[in-house]
C-alpha positions as CSV (number, residue, x, y, z in Angstrom):
1,X,0.0,0.0,0.0
2,X,1.5,3.3,-1.1
3,X,1.2,6.2,1.3
4,X,2.8,9.6,1.4
5,X,4.6,11.2,4.4
6,X,1.9,13.9,4.5
7,X,-0.8,11.3,4.9
8,X,1.2,9.6,7.7
9,X,1.7,13.0,9.4
10,X,-2.1,13.6,9.2
11,X,-2.7,10.3,11.0
12,X,-0.1,11.1,13.6
13,X,-1.7,14.5,14.2
14,X,-4.5,12.6,16.0
15,X,-2.3,10.7,18.4
16,X,-1.8,12.5,21.7
17,X,1.3,12.3,23.8
18,X,0.0,11.9,27.4
19,X,3.0,13.8,28.9
20,X,2.7,16.9,26.8
21,X,-1.0,16.8,26.2
22,X,-0.3,17.6,22.5
23,X,-0.5,15.5,19.4
24,X,2.9,14.3,18.0
25,X,2.8,16.7,15.1
26,X,1.8,19.8,17.0
27,X,4.4,18.9,19.6
28,X,7.0,18.7,16.8
29,X,8.1,15.2,17.9
30,X,8.0,13.7,14.4
31,X,11.5,14.4,13.0
32,X,11.5,12.3,9.8
33,X,9.4,9.8,7.8
34,X,11.0,7.6,5.2
35,X,10.2,4.4,3.4
36,X,12.7,1.5,3.0
37,X,11.2,-1.2,0.8
38,X,8.0,-2.2,2.4
39,X,9.0,-0.7,5.8
40,X,7.9,2.7,6.8
41,X,10.4,4.3,9.2
42,X,9.4,7.0,11.6
43,X,11.9,9.0,13.6
44,X,10.5,10.5,16.9
45,X,12.5,12.9,19.0
46,X,11.2,13.7,22.5
47,X,12.3,16.8,24.3
48,X,12.1,15.1,27.7
49,X,13.6,11.9,29.1
50,X,11.2,8.9,29.0
51,X,13.4,5.8,28.3
52,X,10.9,3.6,30.1
53,X,8.1,4.8,27.9
54,X,9.8,4.5,24.5
55,X,8.7,0.9,23.8
56,X,5.1,1.7,24.7
57,X,5.1,4.8,22.5
58,X,6.5,2.9,19.6
59,X,3.8,0.3,19.9
60,X,1.1,2.9,20.3
61,X,2.3,4.6,17.0
62,X,2.3,1.3,15.2
63,X,-1.1,0.3,16.4
64,X,-2.5,3.7,15.7
65,X,-1.3,3.7,12.0
66,X,-2.5,0.1,11.6
67,X,-6.0,0.9,12.9
68,X,-6.5,4.3,11.2
69,X,-4.7,3.8,7.9
70,X,-4.2,0.1,7.5
71,X,-0.4,0.5,7.6
72,X,1.8,-2.3,8.7
73,X,5.6,-2.9,8.8
74,X,6.2,0.2,10.8
75,X,9.6,0.9,12.4
76,X,9.6,3.6,15.0
77,X,13.0,5.0,16.2
78,X,12.7,7.1,19.4
79,X,15.4,9.3,20.9
80,X,15.6,12.1,23.4
81,X,17.1,15.6,22.8
82,X,17.2,17.7,26.0
83,X,18.1,21.4,25.5
84,X,18.6,24.4,27.7
85,X,15.6,26.6,28.4
86,X,15.2,30.2,29.2
87,X,16.0,31.6,32.7
88,X,15.5,35.0,34.4
89,X,16.7,37.7,32.1
90,X,19.2,39.2,34.5
91,X,21.0,35.9,35.2
92,X,23.5,33.7,33.4
93,X,23.1,29.9,33.0
94,X,25.1,27.8,35.4
95,X,28.1,26.1,33.8
96,X,27.6,22.4,33.4
97,X,23.9,22.5,33.9
98,X,21.3,22.8,31.1
99,X,18.2,23.3,33.3
100,X,17.6,24.0,37.0
101,X,14.1,22.9,38.3
102,X,13.1,24.2,41.7
103,X,10.9,22.0,43.8
104,X,9.1,24.2,46.4
105,X,6.3,24.3,48.9
106,X,4.6,27.1,50.8
107,X,5.0,25.2,54.1
108,X,6.8,22.3,55.6
109,X,5.5,18.9,56.2
110,X,4.0,18.3,52.8
111,X,6.6,15.8,51.5
112,X,8.5,18.2,49.3
113,X,12.0,16.7,49.9
114,X,10.8,13.1,49.4
115,X,9.0,14.2,46.2
116,X,12.2,16.1,44.9
117,X,14.5,13.1,45.4
118,X,12.1,10.7,43.7
119,X,11.6,13.0,40.8
120,X,15.3,13.4,40.3
121,X,15.8,9.7,40.5
122,X,13.0,9.2,37.9
123,X,14.6,11.6,35.5
124,X,17.9,9.8,35.9
125,X,16.3,6.3,35.4
126,X,14.6,7.6,32.3
127,X,18.0,8.5,30.7
128,X,18.8,12.1,31.8
129,X,22.0,13.3,33.4
130,X,20.5,14.5,36.7
131,X,21.7,16.2,39.8
132,X,20.1,17.0,43.1
133,X,20.9,20.1,45.2
134,X,19.7,20.1,48.8
135,X,19.0,23.8,49.2
136,X,17.5,23.5,52.8
137,X,20.5,24.7,54.8
138,X,18.7,24.6,58.1
139,X,17.3,21.1,57.7
140,X,19.1,19.1,55.1
141,X,17.4,15.7,54.6
142,X,18.8,14.5,51.2
143,X,21.9,12.7,52.7
144,X,19.6,10.5,54.8
145,X,17.2,9.9,51.9
146,X,20.1,9.0,49.5
147,X,21.9,6.9,52.2
148,X,25.1,8.9,52.0
149,X,27.5,9.6,54.9
150,X,30.7,10.3,52.9
151,X,32.0,13.8,52.5
152,X,32.5,15.3,49.0
153,X,35.9,15.3,47.4
154,X,37.6,18.6,46.7
155,X,40.5,19.9,44.7
156,X,41.0,22.7,47.2
157,X,38.9,25.2,45.2
158,X,35.8,23.3,44.2
159,X,33.7,20.4,45.4
160,X,32.9,17.3,43.5
161,X,29.3,16.1,43.7
162,X,28.6,13.0,45.7
163,X,27.2,10.2,43.5
164,X,24.1,8.4,44.8
165,X,21.9,6.0,42.8
166,X,23.2,7.6,39.6
167,X,22.6,11.2,40.8
168,X,25.1,13.9,41.2
169,X,24.2,15.4,44.6
170,X,25.3,18.1,47.0
171,X,24.0,19.1,50.4
172,X,25.3,21.1,53.4
173,X,24.5,17.9,55.3
174,X,27.6,16.4,53.6
175,X,29.8,19.0,55.2
176,X,28.6,19.4,58.7
177,X,27.9,17.1,61.6
178,X,24.5,15.5,61.4
179,X,23.2,17.0,64.7
180,X,24.9,20.4,64.4
181,X,22.3,23.2,64.4
182,X,22.7,25.8,61.6
183,X,22.2,28.9,63.6
184,X,22.7,31.3,60.7
185,X,21.0,34.5,59.6
186,X,19.5,34.9,56.1
187,X,22.5,36.4,54.3
188,X,24.8,33.6,55.6
189,X,22.3,31.0,54.4
190,X,22.0,32.6,51.0
191,X,25.8,32.8,50.7
192,X,26.2,29.1,51.7
193,X,23.7,28.0,49.1
194,X,25.4,30.1,46.4
195,X,28.6,28.4,47.2
196,X,27.1,24.9,47.2
197,X,25.6,25.6,43.8
198,X,28.4,27.4,42.0
199,X,31.5,25.8,43.7
200,X,30.3,22.3,42.8
201,X,31.7,20.8,39.6
202,X,28.4,19.7,38.1
203,X,29.2,17.3,35.2
204,X,27.1,18.2,32.1
205,X,23.7,17.9,33.7
206,X,20.5,17.9,31.7
207,X,18.6,18.7,34.9
208,X,19.6,19.9,38.4
209,X,16.6,19.4,40.8
210,X,16.8,21.9,43.6
211,X,15.0,21.0,46.8
212,X,14.2,24.5,48.2
213,X,13.5,25.1,51.9
214,X,9.8,25.4,52.7
215,X,8.1,28.8,52.9
216,X,8.0,32.0,51.0
217,X,10.2,34.3,53.1
218,X,13.2,36.4,52.3
219,X,15.5,33.5,51.8
220,X,13.3,31.8,49.2
221,X,12.7,35.1,47.4
222,X,16.4,35.9,47.3
223,X,17.3,32.5,46.0
224,X,14.6,32.7,43.3
225,X,16.1,36.0,42.2
226,X,19.8,35.0,42.2
227,X,19.7,31.4,40.9
228,X,19.1,30.7,37.2
229,X,16.0,28.6,37.2
230,X,14.2,27.2,34.1
231,X,11.0,26.2,35.9
232,X,9.5,25.4,39.3
233,X,7.2,22.7,40.7
234,X,4.9,23.3,43.7
235,X,4.2,20.4,46.1
236,X,1.1,20.6,48.3
237,X,-1.4,18.4,50.0
238,X,-5.2,18.6,49.4
239,X,-5.7,20.3,52.7
240,X,-6.9,23.9,52.5
241,X,-4.2,25.3,54.8
242,X,-1.5,23.7,52.7
243,X,-3.1,25.0,49.5
244,X,-3.3,28.5,50.8
245,X,0.5,28.5,51.4
246,X,1.2,26.7,48.1
247,X,-0.6,29.6,46.3
248,X,1.8,32.0,48.0
249,X,4.8,29.9,46.7
250,X,3.3,29.9,43.2
251,X,2.8,33.7,43.2
252,X,6.4,34.2,44.4
253,X,7.7,32.4,41.3
254,X,5.4,34.4,39.1
255,X,6.8,37.7,40.5
256,X,10.4,36.7,39.6
257,X,9.4,35.5,36.1
258,X,10.1,31.8,36.8
259,X,7.5,29.6,35.0
260,X,5.6,27.2,37.2
261,X,5.6,23.8,35.4
262,X,2.8,22.4,37.6
263,X,1.5,21.2,40.9
264,X,2.1,17.9,42.6
265,X,-0.6,16.8,45.1
266,X,1.1,14.7,47.7
267,X,-0.7,12.6,50.3
268,X,-3.9,12.7,48.2
269,X,-5.2,9.3,49.5
270,X,-4.2,7.2,52.5
271,X,-3.7,3.6,51.7
272,X,-4.2,1.3,54.6
273,X,-1.2,-1.1,54.9
274,X,-3.5,-3.9,56.3
275,X,-6.6,-3.9,54.1
276,X,-5.8,-1.5,51.3
277,X,-8.7,0.8,52.1
278,X,-8.4,4.2,50.5
279,X,-9.3,7.3,52.5
280,X,-8.8,11.1,51.6
281,X,-7.5,12.1,55.0
282,X,-6.5,15.6,53.9
283,X,-9.4,16.2,51.7
284,X,-10.2,15.7,48.0
285,X,-9.5,17.5,44.8
286,X,-7.6,20.4,46.3
287,X,-4.6,20.2,43.9
288,X,-6.9,20.0,40.9
289,X,-8.9,23.0,42.0
290,X,-5.7,25.0,42.7
291,X,-4.3,24.1,39.3
292,X,-7.4,25.2,37.5
293,X,-7.6,28.5,39.5
294,X,-3.9,29.3,38.9
295,X,-3.8,28.2,35.2
296,X,-1.1,25.6,35.6
297,X,-1.3,21.8,35.2
298,X,-1.7,19.2,37.9
299,X,1.3,17.0,37.2
300,X,0.0,14.2,39.3
301,X,-1.1,12.9,42.7
302,X,0.8,10.7,45.2
303,X,-0.7,8.6,47.9
304,X,0.0,8.7,51.6
305,X,1.7,5.3,51.6
306,X,3.9,4.0,54.4
307,X,6.3,2.5,51.8
308,X,7.3,6.0,50.7
309,X,8.4,7.0,54.2
310,X,10.2,3.6,54.9
311,X,12.1,3.7,51.6
312,X,13.2,7.3,52.0
313,X,14.4,6.7,55.6
314,X,16.3,3.6,54.5
315,X,18.3,5.6,51.9
316,X,16.6,4.0,48.9
317,X,13.7,6.1,47.8
318,X,10.7,4.4,46.1
319,X,12.0,4.9,42.6
320,X,15.2,2.9,43.5
321,X,13.7,0.5,46.0
322,X,10.6,-0.6,44.0
323,X,11.0,0.8,40.5
324,X,8.2,-1.3,39.0
325,X,5.8,-0.6,41.9
326,X,2.7,1.7,41.5
327,X,4.2,4.4,43.7
328,X,7.4,4.6,41.7
329,X,5.4,4.6,38.5
330,X,3.5,7.6,39.8
331,X,6.8,9.5,40.3
332,X,7.9,8.5,36.7
333,X,4.6,9.9,35.3
334,X,5.0,13.1,37.2
335,X,8.7,13.5,36.2
336,X,7.8,13.0,32.5
337,X,4.9,15.4,32.7
338,X,7.2,18.0,34.4
339,X,10.1,17.7,32.0
340,X,7.7,17.6,29.0
341,X,6.1,20.8,30.2
342,X,9.6,22.3,30.5
343,X,10.4,21.1,26.9
344,X,7.6,23.4,25.7
345,X,9.1,26.5,27.3
346,X,11.3,29.0,25.4
347,X,14.8,27.8,24.8
348,X,18.0,29.5,26.0
349,X,20.1,30.8,23.1
350,X,22.7,32.7,25.1
351,X,25.4,30.2,24.4
352,X,25.2,31.0,20.7
353,X,26.2,34.6,21.1
354,X,29.9,35.5,21.4
355,X,31.1,37.5,24.4
356,X,31.7,41.1,23.3
357,X,34.2,43.3,25.1
358,X,35.0,47.0,24.4
359,X,38.6,48.1,24.8
360,X,39.6,51.7,24.7
361,X,42.8,52.3,22.8
């Protein structure tokens, strides 16, 4: 059966990518269509990491073309191309890092740090070079969640990130005693974080996930203004008080021109470890309502499951401990939706322009 590339493109324009919400043609994911003998070859390029989804996407494309156009002998080649995206206009990109994604919450206790580490691990498992920066100077928790007790190596000038489960990571918790209180004022905290960020030799990262401290005070605002961030994610629970604070966090990013990639609703349902009964302890639908009111997507919802806490406390978060489990798969779906949303943002072209200096003779 003879068919043109335009006809195939027309058929693919009705196939929706669940992570972008766009069809493959509008999302500019179809790079090339060619015919080799009786085989139709389709090249797909995704702007976000999804190695674990490639096989399913290839099968979906083949089945769609078979059902809609009667086409068989389809070969689908899928690859990922992650690029740098725009940051605040007055800042420069961080060397060795394509994109910084800030994970924030308006208040503590909503599971932000656990969400951040699992999203970073999901990006890494899906094929992206990923780092994790623990930006909570007062209460660093990532060393415990990653199961790391070693101190980072240094060449005397810069620190080398600590490797954990495939992540490049850095935290003040690697440098101070576990029980030492950080009795510092705001400027000292901001300076310490700037050092952790800029004095670490990040090695060609596609994404650096930054676990921000909770709240929307002076420290968070200063960090948002001084660190080149490509996008932010807000973590909340369905509870009204948490949603109120989450809205403040979202507005903070809007004020400093950082795009909010979406909202993650944590602890959406409690799963009884004995009988499996589901109960919305913190309310229902709060994250979805906030997303609709604020005009940003709900990236996904996570359960209040004891396994999430146990895995994080053991130094092997859910994505590492149980990668095929339902909880881990939820993190994968959220990470793909988050990075797919970022892939639709404006690109950063600053690296294409030469540095210009003016010298007076």
